[in-house]
Structures are given as structure tokens and as C-alpha cells.
N, C-alpha and C positions, 0 to 999 in steps of 0.2 A: 478274462478281466475286461470289464466294461470301460468304454472310452468316456472321457470327460465330455460334458456337453459342448464345451468350446471347440473340441476337436471333432466330435461326432457330427455337429451341425455346421461345420465350416462350409461356406458356399462353394459350389462346384462350377458355377457359371457366373458370367458378368451380371446377369439379371438378378441373381440371388443376393448380391452384395447390397446391404441396406444403406440408404442415404447417398452413397457415393456414385450416383447415377451419372454425374458429369464426367467422372473419370472413366467409369465402365463403358459408357457410350463411345467415348473417344477411342479407347483401346480396341473395342469390338469393331468399330468402323475401320480402324487402321488395318486390322487383320483381314477383314472382308475385302478391302480395296487394295490389299498388298502394299500398304504404305507404312510398314513397320519401321520405327526409328531404331537406331543402334544403341541409344542410351536413354533411360528414364530416371527421374528423381521423384520419388513419392514422399511427400511431407505431410505430417499431421500428428495429432496426439496419439497416445498409445491405445491399442485395441480398437481402432476404427476401420481396419481392413487393408492396411498397406501391404503386409506380407501375403495376405490372402489374395489380393488382386494380382500381385506379382506371380503367385503360383498359378492362378487362373490364366494369366497371360502365357506362362510357360506351357500349360496344358494345351491352350488353343494353338500355339505355334507348332507343337509337336503332335497334335492329335492326328490319328490315322484317317480321320474323315475331314481333315482341313480342306477347305475349298468347296465343301458341300453347300449348295445354295440354301438348303433347308436350315442349316445351322446359322448362316449369316454371321460368321466370325466367332460363334460360341464353341467351346469345346464340347464334345459329345459326353464326356464324363464316364463312358462305359468301356472304352478300349483299354488295352493293356498299358499304353503310354499314359493316358489320363489317370488311370487308377494308381499307377506307380508314383506319379508326380504328386497327386492329391494326398496320398498317404504318407509322403515324405520319405519313401524308400529310395535307395541308391539308384541314381540314373546317370548315364554317361553324358547326357546332354543338358541336364539341369543341375546346377551346383549352387547350394546355399551356403553362404559364408557369414559368420558372425564377426563383424569388424571390431567388436569390443575385445575379442581375444586374438584377432589376426589383424593387427593394426599397423605393423611395422613395414619397413622398406622391403625386407626379405619376403614377407607375405605378399606384398604387391608385385614383386618381381615374379614370384611363382604363379600368381594369378595371370599375369601378362603372358608368361610362357605357355600356360595351359590353354589360354584363349587362342593361340596360334594354330591349334589342331582343329581340323574340320569336324563338323557334327557327324555322328555315327550314321544317320540316315541321309539319303540322297536329297531329300527336300525338307529336312528338319532344321531346327535352329539350336544353337548352343546358348543357353540362358544362364547368366550368372546373377544370382540374387544376393546382394550385399546388405545385410541388416545392420542397424545402428551405424550407418555410414559416417556419421559425424565423429566417430571415434578414430577414424583413420588419421594418421599424422600428416603434416604438410609434405614431408618427404615421400610418403606413400602415394599421396595424390599426384605429386610430380612424376612418379614412376608411371602412373596410369594415364597421365595427361595425353601422351602421344597416341596410345592405342584407343582412347576415347574419341580422339579427333579422326583417326583413320583406322577403324577396326577391321578385322578380317571379315570376309563375307559370311552372312548368316550367323553372326554373333551379336547377342543383345545383352547389355548390362542394365540391371535394375537396382538402383540404390534406394533404400528405405531409411528414413531418419525422422526423429522427433524434434530435432534442433537444426534446421537448415541454416540458421544464422552462423553456426560454427563452421559450416562448410564454406560459407561466403567469406568468413574471416581467414580461414586457413588456405583455401584454394579457390579464389574467385573465378579464375579462368575456366574451371571445370563447369560452372553453371551454364556458360554459353554453349557447351557441347552436349547438354542434356535437355530433354523435354521435362519440364517441371509440372507436377500436379499437386495441388494442395487439397488435402482431405478435410472434411468437415467433422466437427464433433456431432455425435449422435444424440438427439434430444430424448428426453424421458418418454415422450409419446411413442416414438419409433422403437425404443427399447421395450416398452410394454407390449407393443404389438408383436415384436419378435419373440418375446418370452411366452406370450399366449400361444403362438403357433408351436413353439418347441415343446411346451408342457402338454399341449393337446396331443402331439405325436407321442409323448411319453406316457400318456394316460394319467396325468396328474391334474388334480383340481386345485386352482389357485384363486385366492381372494384378490379382488382388484386393488385393495389398499396394500396388500403385501407386495404385489408387483410394482406398485408406485414407489414403495419404500426401496425396493431393490434397484429400480431405475434411478432414483435420486442418489443412492449410494454408489452406483457405477460411475457417476460423474462423466458421462459422455462416452464411455468405453463399452462396446458390445461384448468384448471378450471378458471384461470384468463382470458384466451383468450375468453372463452364463456361468462364470466361475462362482459367483456369489449364490446363484440359484443351486448349483451343485452342493455348495456348503450347507444351504438350508435344507435341501432334500436329505442330506446324509444324517441329519439329526431329527427328522420328522417321521411321520407315520404314513407318508405317501401323499400328503396334501401340503399346500403352502398357505399358512395363515399368518396374519400380522404378528401374533405373539411369537411364532417360531422365527420370523425374520428378525425381530428385535433381540431375541435371545441369541441367535446364531451370529449376528453381526455386531452385537453390543450397542445397539441404537437406543437413544433416549425415547421413551414413550411420548407420543404427541400430547397426551394430557398434561405432561410435566411442563411443556412449553406454554400451553394455554394457562396453566396455573401460575407460571412465572409472569405472564402478561398481566394477570389479575393483581399480583403482588405489586408490580410496577405502577399499574393504573391507580391503585388505591394508596400509593405512597407509603407502603409498609416496608420501609428500609430495614427495620430490625429483623424481618422474616427472611431476608436474603441469606443470612449466615446459616440458618437452619436448612434452607433449601439447598445451598451448595454443599453443606455437610452431608445431606442425604445422598446427593450425587456421588460424593467421595466414598461413602460407605458402600454404595452399590458398585463401585469400581468403574464408573463411567469415565471415559476418556474426555478430559476437559476440552481438548482441541476439537474433537468431534462434536461435542455439545455446543461449542461456540459457533461452529459452522451451521449446525442445525438451527440454533436460535437466530442467526442472521437470516436464514431462509424464512423463518416464521415472521420476523420483523418486516422483511421485504414483502411477504405476502400480505401482511396487515396494512402496509403502506399502499399496496395496489388496491386493496379493498376500500380503504379510507378515501382514496382519490377517485373512486367510482369504477375501477377496473375489476378484473377477475383474476383469481389465482389458480392457474392450471396445474401447478406443480404440487399441490396439496391434495389430500384426500377430501372426499365430500364432507365428512364429519368435521374436519378441521376448518374447511371453508365456511361451513355454517357457523362455527364458533367465532371465526374472524368477522363474519358479517354481523353477528350479534354484538360485537365490540367495536363496530364501525365508528360510533360516536364517542368512544372512550378515549381514544388517542387523537391528537392533532397531527396533521401531516408534517408540520415543522418539527415536532418532537420525534416522530419516527425517523425523519430524515437525519436529525442530529444523532440519533442512536445508531443508525447504519453507518454514518461517518465515523463515529467513535469505534465501532466494531472493526471497520476497515483499517483504521490507524493502529489499532492494538494488535491485529493478527500477526504481522511479521515479528514483533517483539514477543508475543505470546508463545509462539512455537519454540523459541530458543530459551525461554525463561525456565528457571528451576523453581519458581514460586507461582505456578499457574493458578492454584486455588486462590491465592491472595489477590492476584490480578483480576480474576473473575469476580470475586466478591466486591472489590473496589469498583469495578465497572458497573455491576448491577446496582450497587448502592448509589452510584452517581446517576444512573437512570431513574431510580426511585425518587431522588431529590432534584430531578431535572426541572420540574415546574418551579421550585423555590429559587433555583438559580436564575431563571428567566424573570421571576418577580423582582429579584434584587436588581437586575439590569433595568427593569422598568422604573424602580424606585430611584436609581441613580440618574436615569434620564429625566425623570420628573423634577428632581432636586436641582440638576444643573441647567435644565432648560427653562426654568421659571414659569412652569405651567404648561398647558397643552396636553395632548393625549399621551397616555402611557401604554397604549396597546402596542404589542410587538407582532410583526408579520401579519398585520391586519386580522388578528385573532380577537374574538369577542372579549371585552373587558370582564365579563362575568366569569370567564373560564380562568382568569388570573387573579392572584391575590392583589388587592388594592394597595398602592404605596402608602406609607405612613403620612399623616397630615403634616402640612408645612407650617401650621399655626405657631408652634413653639419656636420655630426658627425666626418667624417674622416678628414675634412680640419680644423675644428675649435675645438681645445681642450677645455674642460670644466674645470673650476676651481674646486678644492675640495669644497664640500658643507659645509655650516655652520650649526650650531645647529638649527638655525631658519628655515632651509630649509627642515625640517623633512618631511612635507607632500608630497614632490615630490622626496624624496630620492630614491624611487624605480627606476624611470627613469634615474636618474643620476648614480645610481649604475650600470645600464646596460651600460651606456655610458663609465663609468670608466673601466668596465671589458673589453669593446671593445678596449679602449686606452692602457690597460695593456697587451694586447696580445703580445707574444714574437716576437721580430723583426725577419725579414727574415735572414736566415743563410747565412753568407758571403761565397764566394767561397774558396775552400781549398787552403791554401798557403803552401809554402815550409816549412818544419820543422825547427823551430828555435832552437838554442842551449839551452840546459837546464840550467836555471838560478838557483842560490841558492834559497832555500825556502824563506829567508827573503827578497829577491828582488822581489818576486811576488807581484803585486799590490793588495791592500786590496779590491779594487772594484770588483776583479774577483769573490769573494765569495758572492757578494750582490745578484745576481739573485737567488741563492739557498735559501736565507732566506725568510720566508713568510712575506707578507706585514702586517704592524701593522694597525689594524682598528681604526677608530676614534669613538668618543663617540656617534655620531648620528647613526652610523651603529649598534653599540651594542644596543642602545635604541630601534631600529626598531625590533630587534629579542628578546627583553627582555621578551615578553609574551611567546614566545616559550621556553625560558630558564625556566621560572616559571613553565610551564606545564610539562616539562621534570623532574624537581625536584619533583613536586607533584606526577608524575607517578612512581617515584622511592620510594614512601612511606614516604618521608620526608615532612610531612604536615607543621610542624612549620617553617622549613627553607623556604618552598615555600610561606607561608603567609608572612614571613619576607621580601622575595624578592618582593612581591607585593607592600610593603610600602617602597621599596628601589629603587635606580636607579644608573646607572653608572655616575660618575661625572667627571672623568679624566682618561686619558690614556697616559702613558709616552712613550717616544721614544723607550724604551726597550720592551714595550708591557705589562707593569704592569697596571692593571685596578683597580681603586679605586671605591668602592661602599659606598654610604651613605644613611642612613634612612631619610625619610621625617620628622619624629618626633623622639624624644629621647625615646628609649625603651630598657632597659637592657636585657630583655628576647630575643628580636629579635637580638640585637647585639651579645649576646652569641651564638645564633643559627647560625648566619652568620659566626662568628669566628670559630665555630666548623666545619662547612661544607664548608669553603672557598676553601679548597683543591679540593673537588669534584666539586664546582662551577667553579673553574678555569679550571678543566679538561673538564667540559661540555662546557664552552665557547670556548675552543680550537677546539671542534668539529665544531662549527659554524665559528670561526675565528682562523685559525692556528697561527696567529701572537701573540696571547695572551700568556703571560708567567706565570703570577701569579695574584692573587686577594688580594687586601688589603681592609679591612673594616675600614672606618673612624668612630672613636668613637664619639657617640653623647652624652654620659654622661660627666659631668664636670670632668676635669682632677683632679686626686687625689681621686675621690670618689671610694670607694670599690665596686666591681661588686656584684650585688645581686645574691643570691644563686637561681638557677633555680629549682623550685618545680613544681609538677603536678598541684597544685592549681593555681600557677601563670600562667602556660601555659593555663589552662582552662579559667581563667579570661581574659587573653589577647586575646584568640580566640573569646570569647564571645563579647569582646569590638570591635574586628575587624568586626564580623558579624553584630553588631548593626550599625556600621558606613556604611556598604555597603547597608543595607536594612532598610529604615525608617519604613516600615510596621512591620518588625520583631522587631525593636526597641520598637515600641509602644506596640506590643503584649507581649514583655518581661516585660514591666512596668505594663501593665494591669493585666496579668495573673500570674505574679511573676514566670516566667519560669527560668529554669537553664539549663546549658549545660550538657547533660548526656553522650555525646561522644558515 
């Protein structure tokens, strides 16, 4: 039975370990100078060489030619001890333990007792390799703490983990008793070079684009890259071609990504649904597609900014260069930001196709959204440039002309016009701009104060808002009151609304339903509410609360029990599920 590539080509020396030269050189020097520590912690992503280096260290410590100046701390890889350790066969002096299945106190005690026995050879070492060390419990680490601080002679512990932060949380004192080495992720270029050497030894011809695709799919793991290569070879005819890699790994063809870029560039939002439907019919994993599309957008951004994309094939790179002027850097950056924000929710969603379609349609309409922002800026700013992010105005749709707004005044909105009040508010602000200053005239005689026209002071007084304007900002007012820590008043405002505004700026608030508790809360806080309303609308003078209780009825005394009951009732109104849960489980508000 043939060995898998990941096992067959596992490094036998420190020099063979790819990328992790900073760790290999340190361990090799420690052995050559006889300065071996009693404990090591190897941290890093999966498949980057942690367990491999631990085995090489065990081989070097127990090699029959240890101390040979020609080796310089490297294991010979040929003696019986090296061969046995490298192949994973049973050895008295090298013990590998999986902490995921041996994580308890009893397992740690057994390990401690076994470590007390001397190595089998006179000059050998006992090496304990503990993989997935972050799975050990806090109690197990406490059992090992003493022996890690004062281990027996010629005993070395090597802990390998992908999550060192969990060890720091469970057993921080352990870290000070171990030498820590952090392993690097292996880049696509290094993975490609390693695969080329392995496949050359296997006598297999590989296309460069196929190796690049495997390197990207490996995601920094050399072991995964070799395993994926094995998978491709098992379904091929002895060669590694891009088509085989796509079929074996279920990857999306690069041409599909380029076609999607064209759809987005040409604003063909309607074609998005057919495109995603074709992916669904082909059985493409949408999560994998999203990751691949993010890589293409990133590569397009690099090319657009004048850089190079080293992680793509030459053919894709040429296609991206040809589309360099199609996308603006700002658009690509917004697309990458949206992809990053969606990914955590996308992985857990049961409607991945719907989320993907909505995202791509949003990208196809991205330019129109920016044009709307430019139009709003032009309307509210009273002229000036409407370009965004210093992009050429010719690349954007021009905002609608303002002539109609200037020539035809718009009547004040009614309460029924609330859905479109935002636009009319913009127009009203434009109409209320101060008139042009008249040319300076000769100074007139000073008149007595009583002769001054009353209208002269009108421009200095703030405008009184109407009810619709206050209603539009009512949610902001409620949020501000809640942020101030006044939860009862905020809840009362949720069930209240402004109903009238006098010419002097007095605002009347009324509750939807009669509630003595909410009425008292509003009466108590109406001064603060009025001050808060003045921040939004300077013309507001004071707030009046319209009583909802019958006239002459004595106000109820506000108690904690009444407040709790009222809040519970409000919560039940807002959430029917919570309402049923309260009835079924007999819940109460604990606050």
C-alpha cells in the first residue's frame, strides 16, 4: 500500500522543513551546543510543521550519531532510532499523545509518572510530544506544572497547539516554564515550489496554473496541499491539469469570476439571478465561491491601484489588467468591505443563495447608490462639486437640476405626507436660505426704540417645527432618552407621540393609551425632554403632557412593583413569542 504524499515526503531534517527556518535553526543550534530546554511550546496554524519539527527534534536527540560534527545538530535519518521515530513506530523514548482524547487529570498523572523513568539509552532523551495541547483541562495543567518546572534529567516535553490563547487562559503559569515558538503560515509561492519538487520525484507533470489553484485552496497548510494533490492524482491520468483540480476540489472556474466582474461593471443587475442559479445547478459551494470572489476583487483592486497580483494565474492577471479602467478603487474597496461584513453571517445562514444574490445585485447597483449620495449632497449644499472621493464627474451620473426647486416653491407638508418628508425638508431648507444682502445705503437717522418695526427681530428667532417634523425624529429622541439611563421615560415615549405644536413652539405629547405610570414619568421628565427636543428643533419652547386619566381622578402612586408590571406588559406587547413564553413558563421580570 502506497503512502500518502503528506507522509511519504514528511521532512527528516531541520533543513527540509519549509518556511519555519527561524524555529529549525534554533532547535538545531540547541542540540549542537548541548543547550536543549526541558519544555517547548510550538504554536501555529494547522499543517505548517509543528508535529514534524517535534519528531525531528526527537530524532536528533536520540540519533545514534548525535554529536557528530558533520551533522551539526541534524539527525542522520538512517539509523534504526531515526527510522523508527520518523515512521511513527513504537519507541520507548518517544511518546506521542493526543491531548484531545487524553485531556483529564488521570491522563496527566499517568504522563507524570511515566516521565519519572529514565531513558532506555545511556545518552538518549525521553521526549513526550503532546499534540492539541490546548485541549488539556486546567486541572491537568496543574498536575503537570511541577514536573515542567523541575523535570527529571534528559526528559523533554514538546507541546503543539493551534490555539495558544486557550493555554494562556487555562494555565498561564505554564507559559513561563516553556520556550515558545510561533510558526508562520506557508505562502502560495512556497507551497508551489514544494509541490513541484514532490511531483518531479513522483514523475508527474503539473501545469503551473493547477499548482497555483492547489496552493490557494491549501490556505497556508503544506499538509493540506499534499493531501489535495493526492486527491487530484487519484482521479487523473498521471498529470495535474487545471480542469482536474477544479473537478476534484469543486472549485469555481476562473472564467466565471471574470464573467461576474463584467456583469457588475456593466450594471446588469438582472443577470445576477441567472448567474447564481447556474452556480446552484452545478452544485457549487456558495461559501467557497464567496471566498474565491473576494480574492478576485482583491486582485482587481491591487491591479487598479498599480500593483501586481501574485496569487492569480497569468491568464487571470491579464484579464484583470484589461479591466483596470473599468472599476474605480473606491468601488472595489466598498465591495471588499461588504464581503468581509457578510462572511460571518453567511456561514451560518440557511439562505445562502438569497444572501449572495442580494449582495451581487447591490454591487451591480453600487454606482447608482453613490450618485444618489451626490444628488443629496448637491441639494443640501446649495451648489458646489458633487464629485465623490475625488472621482471624475464624467464617471458618475449627474444630479438632477435644481431649477424646478428654485422656481416653484413647495407648500408646507401635511401630516399625511410623512413618508416623503425627507425630500421636502431638503427643499424647505433650500427655500429658507437667507436672502442676498442688499447694497449698503446711507445711514438713516436713529429712530426711537418703539418706532422700530417688529418684523426686524423675526429673522433672529428660530423657526417653529411642525408635528410631522418632530414625528420623524421621534425615534432619535427616544434613543437619546434611553441612553441617558431613563428607561421608564424612554418606554413611555415609545407609547407617546407629539400631537400639536403652538405658534409659540409649545409641543403637546399624548400617550396612545391611558397609563398613570407613563404619564407621571413624562411629567417628571418633560423639562429634560423639552431641552432634548430643542437640540433637534431650536424653535421648541416647552413640552406639555396631555393627561390620559379621567379628570378629577387622583394620580396613582408610582411604586417599583407598578413600574416592573408596566415594563413587563410593554415587553409582552412588543414580542408575541415572549408573551407566550411568560404564560407557559410563568416567568417574571427580574430586572
